[in-house]
C-alpha positions in Angstrom: 57.4 132.0 8.8 54.4 130.6 7.0 55.6 127.0 7.8 55.8 127.9 11.5 52.3 129.4 11.4 50.9 126.2 9.8 52.5 124.1 12.5 51.1 126.3 15.2 47.6 126.1 13.6 47.9 122.4 13.4 48.8 122.1 17.1 45.9 124.4 18.0 43.5 122.2 16.0 44.8 119.1 17.8 44.4 120.8 21.2 40.9 121.9 20.3 39.9 118.4 19.3 41.5 117.0 22.4 39.5 119.4 24.6 36.3 118.5 22.7 37.0 114.8 23.2 37.7 115.4 26.9 34.4 117.2 27.3 32.6 114.4 25.5 34.1 111.8 27.9 33.2 113.9 30.9 29.6 114.4 29.8 27.1 112.4 31.8 24.2 110.7 30.0 20.9 110.4 31.9 21.5 106.6 32.1 24.7 107.4 34.0 22.8 109.7 36.3 20.2 107.0 37.1 23.0 104.5 37.9 24.7 107.0 40.3 21.4 108.0 42.1 22.1 105.5 44.9 25.2 107.5 45.7 23.0 110.3 46.9 23.4 111.0 50.6 19.6 111.2 50.9 19.4 107.7 49.5 22.2 106.4 51.8 20.5 108.0 54.8 17.2 106.2 54.0 19.1 102.9 53.5 20.4 103.2 57.0 16.8 103.4 58.2 16.2 100.1 56.5 19.0 98.6 58.5 17.5 100.0 61.7 14.2 98.3 61.0 16.0 95.0 60.3 17.5 95.2 63.8 14.1 96.1 65.3 12.6 93.0 63.7 15.4 90.8 65.2 14.8 92.4 68.6 11.1 91.5 68.5 11.7 88.0 67.1 14.1 87.4 70.0 11.2 87.5 72.4 10.0 84.2 70.9 12.9 82.4 72.5 12.2 83.6 76.1 14.7 85.2 78.4 17.7 83.7 80.2 19.0 85.9 83.0 21.7 85.6 85.7 21.5 87.6 88.9 23.8 87.8 91.9 23.1 89.9 95.1 25.3 90.5 98.1 23.8 92.2 101.2 25.5 93.2 104.5 23.1 94.0 107.3 24.2 96.2 110.2 22.2 94.1 112.7 21.9 90.3 112.6 18.3 89.2 111.9 16.7 87.6 114.9 13.4 86.0 115.9 12.0 87.3 119.2 10.2 84.7 121.3 8.1 85.3 124.4 7.5 82.2 126.5 5.8 81.5 129.9 7.6 78.8 132.0 7.0 77.4 135.5 9.7 78.5 137.9 8.4 77.3 141.3 5.6 75.5 143.3 3.0 77.6 145.0 2.8 77.5 148.8 -0.3 75.3 148.6 1.9 72.7 147.1 -0.5 72.1 144.3 -0.1 75.0 141.8 2.9 76.1 139.9 4.3 79.6 139.7 4.9 80.8 136.0 7.3 83.6 134.7 7.4 85.3 131.3 10.8 85.0 129.5 11.9 87.0 126.4 14.5 85.4 124.1 16.0 86.0 120.7 17.0 83.4 118.1 19.4 84.3 115.3 17.7 83.8 111.8 20.5 84.7 109.4 24.1 85.9 109.2 24.9 89.6 108.8 26.2 88.8 105.3 23.7 87.3 102.9 24.4 86.2 99.3 21.9 85.2 96.6 22.5 83.9 93.1 20.0 82.7 90.5 20.0 81.7 86.8 16.4 81.9 85.6 14.6 81.3 82.3 11.3 82.9 81.6 9.0 82.3 78.7 5.7 84.0 77.7 3.3 81.0 77.2 0.4 83.1 76.1 0.2 86.9 75.4 -3.2 87.1 73.8 -1.5 86.9 70.4 0.4 90.1 71.2 3.8 88.7 70.5 2.9 87.2 67.2 1.3 90.4 66.1 4.3 92.5 67.3 6.5 90.3 65.1 4.2 90.6 62.2 4.1 94.4 62.7 7.9 94.6 62.7 8.0 92.6 59.5 5.5 95.0 57.8 7.4 98.0 59.1 10.5 96.6 57.5 8.8 96.0 54.2 7.3 99.6 54.3 10.7 101.1 55.0 12.2 99.2 52.0 9.4 100.5 49.9 10.1 104.0 51.3 13.7 103.6 50.2 12.5 102.7 46.7 10.3 105.8 46.7 13.2 108.0 47.7 15.0 106.6 44.7 12.0 107.4 42.5 11.9 111.0 43.8 15.6 111.4 43.3 15.4 110.2 39.7 12.6 112.6 39.0 14.5 115.5 40.6 17.6 114.5 38.6 15.6 114.3 35.4 14.1 117.8 35.9 17.5 119.3 36.6 19.1 117.4 33.7 16.4 118.6 31.3 16.8 122.2 32.5 20.6 122.0 32.0 20.0 120.7 28.5 17.6 123.6 27.7 20.3 126.1 28.9 23.0 124.3 26.8 20.7 124.7 23.8 20.1 128.3 24.6 23.9 128.9 24.9 24.4 127.3 21.5 21.7 129.5 19.9 23.1 132.6 21.6 26.6 131.7 20.4 25.4 131.3 16.8 23.7 134.7 17.1 26.9 136.2 18.5 28.9 134.7 15.5 26.3 136.2 13.1 26.6 139.6 14.8 30.4 139.5 14.5 30.1 139.0 10.8 27.5 141.7 10.6 29.6 144.1 12.6 32.6 143.6 10.3 30.4 144.4 7.3 28.8 147.3 8.9 32.3 148.8 9.7 33.2 148.4 6.1 30.0 150.1 4.9 30.6 152.9 7.4 34.2 153.5 6.2 32.9 153.7 2.7 30.2 156.2 3.8 27.3 153.9 2.9 25.8 153.9 6.4 26.0 156.2 9.4 27.7 155.5 12.8 24.5 154.8 14.6 23.9 151.6 12.5 27.3 150.3 13.6 26.6 151.3 17.2 23.3 149.5 17.1 24.9 146.2 16.0 27.6 146.7 18.7 24.9 147.2 21.3 23.1 144.0 20.3 26.5 142.2 20.3 27.1 143.2 23.9 23.6 142.3 24.9 24.0 138.8 23.5 27.4 138.5 25.2 25.8 139.4 28.5 23.0 136.8 27.9 25.6 134.2 27.2 27.4 134.9 30.5 24.1 134.9 32.4 23.0 131.6 30.8 26.4 130.0 31.6 26.0 131.0 35.2 22.5 129.5 35.4 23.8 126.3 33.8 26.7 126.1 36.3 24.3 126.5 39.2 22.1 123.7 37.9 25.2 121.5 37.4 26.2 122.2 41.0 22.7 121.2 42.1 23.0 118.0 40.2 26.4 117.3 41.7 24.9 117.8 45.2 22.0 115.5 44.4 24.3 112.7 43.2 27.0 113.4 45.8 29.6 113.4 43.0 31.2 116.0 40.7 29.3 116.5 37.5 31.2 118.5 34.8 28.6 118.4 32.0 25.7 116.4 30.7 25.0 114.6 27.4 22.0 115.2 25.1 18.4 113.9 25.3 16.4 111.5 23.2 12.7 111.7 22.8 10.2 109.4 21.2 6.5 108.9 21.4 5.5 106.2 23.9 2.4 104.2 24.5 2.0 104.5 28.3 0.3 101.7 30.3 0.1 103.0 33.9 0.0 100.5 36.8 -0.2 102.8 39.8 -0.3 99.9 42.2 3.2 99.1 41.1 4.5 102.4 42.5 6.7 102.1 45.6 4.9 105.0 47.4 1.5 103.3 46.8 2.9 100.0 48.0 4.2 101.7 51.1 0.7 103.1 51.9 -0.8 99.6 51.5 1.8 98.3 54.0 0.7 101.1 56.4 -2.9 99.8 56.1 -1.7 96.3 57.0 0.2 97.8 60.0 -3.1 99.4 61.1 -4.7 95.9 61.1 -1.9 94.6 63.4 -2.4 97.6 65.7 -6.1 96.6 66.0 -5.1 93.0 66.9 -2.5 94.3 69.4 -5.3 96.4 71.0 -7.5 93.3 71.2 -4.8 91.2 72.8 -5.2 93.3 76.0 -8.5 91.5 76.6 -6.7 88.2 77.1 -4.9 87.0 80.1 -1.1 86.9 80.1 0.4 83.6 81.0 4.1 83.0 81.6 6.4 80.4 83.0 9.7 80.8 84.9 12.3 78.3 86.1 15.3 79.2 88.2 18.4 77.6 89.7 18.7 79.6 92.9 21.0 79.5 95.9 21.2 81.6 99.0 24.1 81.5 101.4 26.3 83.2 103.9 29.4 83.2 101.7 30.3 84.4 98.2 30.5 80.9 96.9 26.9 80.2 98.1 28.2 77.0 99.7 27.2 77.6 103.3 23.9 78.6 104.9 23.7 78.0 108.7 20.1 79.0 109.0 18.2 77.9 105.8 18.5 75.5 102.9 21.1 76.7 100.4 19.3 75.4 97.3 16.1 77.4 96.5 15.6 76.4 92.9 12.1 76.7 91.6 9.6 76.5 88.7 6.7 78.9 88.6 3.6 79.6 86.5 2.0 83.1 86.5 -1.3 84.4 85.1 -2.1 88.1 84.9 -5.5 89.4 83.8 -6.8 92.9 84.0 -10.3 93.2 85.5 -10.8 97.0 85.3 -8.7 99.8 83.8 -11.2 102.6 83.5 -12.0 101.9 79.9 -8.4 102.2 78.6 -8.5 99.0 76.6 -11.7 100.0 74.8 -10.3 103.4 74.0 -7.1 101.9 72.6 -9.1 99.6 70.4 -11.3 102.4 69.1 -8.2 104.6 68.5 -6.6 101.8 66.4 -9.8 101.3 64.3 -10.0 105.1 63.7 -6.4 105.2 62.7 -7.0 102.5 60.1 -10.0 104.4 58.8 -7.9 107.5 58.5 -5.2 105.6 56.6 -7.8 104.2 54.2 -9.1 107.7 53.5 -5.5 108.9 52.9 -4.9 106.0 50.5 -8.0 106.8 48.5 -7.2 110.5 48.4 -3.6 109.7 47.4 -4.7 107.4 44.5 -7.1 110.1 43.2 -4.3 112.7 43.3 -1.7 110.6 41.5 -4.2 109.6 38.8 -5.2 113.3 38.4 -1.6 114.4 38.2 -0.8 111.6 35.7 -3.7 112.7 33.4 -2.6 116.3 33.6 1.0 115.4 32.7 -0.3 113.4 29.7 -2.3 116.4 28.5 0.7 118.6 28.9 2.9 116.2 26.9 0.4 116.2 24.0 0.4 120.0 24.0 4.2 120.0 24.0 4.4 117.8 20.9 2.1 120.3 19.2 4.3 123.2 20.3 7.4 121.3 19.1 6.0 121.0 15.6 5.1 124.7 15.6 8.6 125.6 16.9 10.2 123.6 14.0 8.2 125.5 11.5 9.0 128.8 13.2 12.7 128.0 13.0 12.4 127.4 9.2 10.6 130.8 8.9 13.1 132.6 11.0 16.1 131.1 9.1 14.5 132.1 5.8 13.8 135.6 7.1 17.3 136.0 8.5 18.9 134.9 5.2 16.7 137.4 3.4 17.5 140.3 5.7 21.2 139.4 5.7 21.3 139.4 1.9 19.6 142.8 1.9 22.0 144.1 4.5 25.0 142.9 2.6 23.6 144.9 -0.4 23.0 147.9 1.9 19.3 147.7 1.4 18.3 146.7 5.0 18.8 148.6 8.2 20.9 147.2 11.0 17.9 147.1 13.4 16.2 144.7 11.0 19.3 142.4 11.0 19.5 142.6 14.8 15.9 141.6 15.1 16.2 138.7 12.6 19.3 137.4 14.5 17.6 137.7 17.9 14.4 136.0 16.8 16.2 133.1 15.2 18.2 132.5 18.4 15.0 132.7 20.4 13.2 130.2 18.1 16.1 127.7 18.3 16.3 127.9 22.1 12.5 127.6 22.4 12.5 124.4 20.3 15.2 122.7 22.5 13.5 123.9 25.7 10.3 122.1 24.5 12.3 119.0 23.8 13.8 119.2 27.3 10.3 119.4 28.8 9.1 116.5 26.7 12.2 114.5 27.8 11.4 115.2 31.5 7.6 114.5 31.2 8.3 111.2 29.4 10.5 110.0 32.3 8.0 111.3 34.8 5.0 109.5 33.2 7.0 106.2 33.0 8.1 106.4 36.7 4.8 107.7 38.1 2.9 105.2 36.0 4.7 102.4 37.8 6.6 101.4 34.6 10.0 101.2 36.4 11.8 98.5 38.4 13.4 99.9 41.5 
């Protein structure tokens, strides 16, 4: 019987170790999270926008090659086109034998067949657009660059969101560990209290008090597990993949050297300023004439093949030069130019305000980080004190010299101190990542 029990215990140990190993393999480190961030649907959606702007650039660049068009028209007229002629012709000699008698005649000459067909292949090219075309191409290039930077910024924001959720999950895991240790301590205390009660050394209320604390801790464990699961679900949603658990965190003091101009969001705003410049140039292009050339191979005929025309020449091929210049538009050109200049000024104000904001946020985060390291040192010392006090009260309780309420209080405060320390570490971990990324110290 004892041999069978030993075998069962051995199998249980193997199973337990296997489960622990499985959990370790399924735990995601933050490095894994960063690599998987591009799997986010939000990132993929923004990546599609980059492709849209790539196609927009190609569409604008295509205007540099002109346009080759083919056109074919078939017309059937209900009445044949005619030319009406009115002529005066002599019809007789007057009685005096000298003069002629004239009469007016109306006649019609056919000008075309009822069926008329026209086909043309024409090539048109904008010789001069007031630099509008070159600026449109430049604007499309800048918009593509801006969209790529926006994609990088989406990645930056996703990493920050993931880091915050990751650190919160870690803090809850640490809290669970502290609560579980408190629960284990209460189980031992409960067993000893029952022994004391049976021996008549303590009253029933002392046992009930430990039981109440035990159930309170158990409820806290369930609540914390629920919170942790909710955050893991949020992380799974963010990454668009199933996350089962996370790994630990590492913290170390870092010398930060911020370069805010290296941030993708700042770069994107700079590109927006350059786009504003091209908008001004586009507005100025309206003050220039528009010059274009067109050449066409054109035929008009009375049949589908355009091979016969009984009234006109079949071949009507041509080359043409056109100039268009606006003389008066009620001040629209001037208003467009002023609007473009004002838009650039607004963009510059936004850029300066944005830079001030991110620098202020960065300074505040550094101050918070310094305070957290101070709090961490205090938390470590508090744990030492709480552990010492717990051991002291536990020894007193084992000797029947301490009340159960004192033991409950010591266990709860030790668990709180342990959880607080890891919560501070989690905040330091997140702020360290935030300062690196928001300081431009990250290659996207």
